[in-house]
Residue, then its C-alpha position, 0 to 999 in steps of 0.5 A: x372869280x367875279x373880278x376877272x369877268x369884270x368889264x372895267x378890269x378888262x378895259x383897264x388891261x386893254x388900255x395898259x396893253x395898248x399903251x405899252x405897244x404904243x410906247x414901243x411904236x413911239x420909240x421907233x417913230x419919234x426923235x426922242x433921245x431917251x437912249x442916253x438916259x436909259x444907258x446911264x440908268x442901266x450903267x449905274x448898276x455897274x457902280x455901287x448902287x446906293x440901295x437905301x437911296x434907290x429904295x426911297x426914290x422907288x417908294x416915293x415915285x410909286x406912292x405918288x402914282x398910287x396916291x394920284x390914282x387913289x384920290x382921283x377915284x374919291x373925287x370922281x375924276x378917276x374915270x379920266x385921271x386913273x386910266x390916263x396915269x396907267x396909259x402913261x405908265x404903259x407908254x413909258x415902260x414900252x419905250x424903256x424896254x425897247x430902248x434897252x433891247x436896242x442898246x444892249x442887243x442880246x444882253x438887252x433881251x435878258x435885262x428887258x426880261x428881268x425888268x419886265x418880270x419885276x415891272x409887269x408881274x410886280x408893279x403893273x398888276x398892282x397899278x392895274x388893280x388900283x386903277x380898276x378900283x378907282x374907276x369902279x368907285x367913280x362909276x359907283x358914285x356917279x351911278x348913285x348920284x344919277x339914280x338918287x339912291x342911298x348907299x352906305x357911303x362910309x362902308x364903301x369908302x372904307x372898303x376902298x381905303x382897305x383895298x388901297x392899303x393892301x395894295x400899298x403894302x404890296x407896292x412897298x414890298x415890291x419896291x424892296x424886292x425890286x431894289x434889293x433882288x432885281x438890282x443885284x441880278x441886273x448888276x451881275x448881268x451888266x458887268 
């Protein structure tokens, strides 16, 4: 598969892994007080979780991220904004997972494992692909401008939009899975 061999994709994955590791390190070396926020979030599963409100928040949050990445690819600033957005997501996830493990000890490993599966396998792969396509479009646009070549920009943007829509649909499906299935599993583990 051509996408697997792509240097841009490998770079995006490395950016994400490095940011995740930096998030773990940041938790231990900084004075950030995220433990209370994380504890409140995790403990909210003990109460009756409002699935509809949670789903709305999750979809809204993910749509904002995905739109920022998508639009930055069109505006050529995708070379800077998209990796930065993914980098910040990686740091955030690293801090969150570390905090959960530190606060909940053994149970924290189980909670972190479930969250990692839902986040990395489901969400983060989608955001890595969104970032990849954003950077790829920005590079293609810059290359076209520099070389003063003609391309069928309409079909190129159409393909970019179709990929975005497919990933957006997957993101919404993932949000539904996260809220209804992962939340239910976590609720029973935390009780």
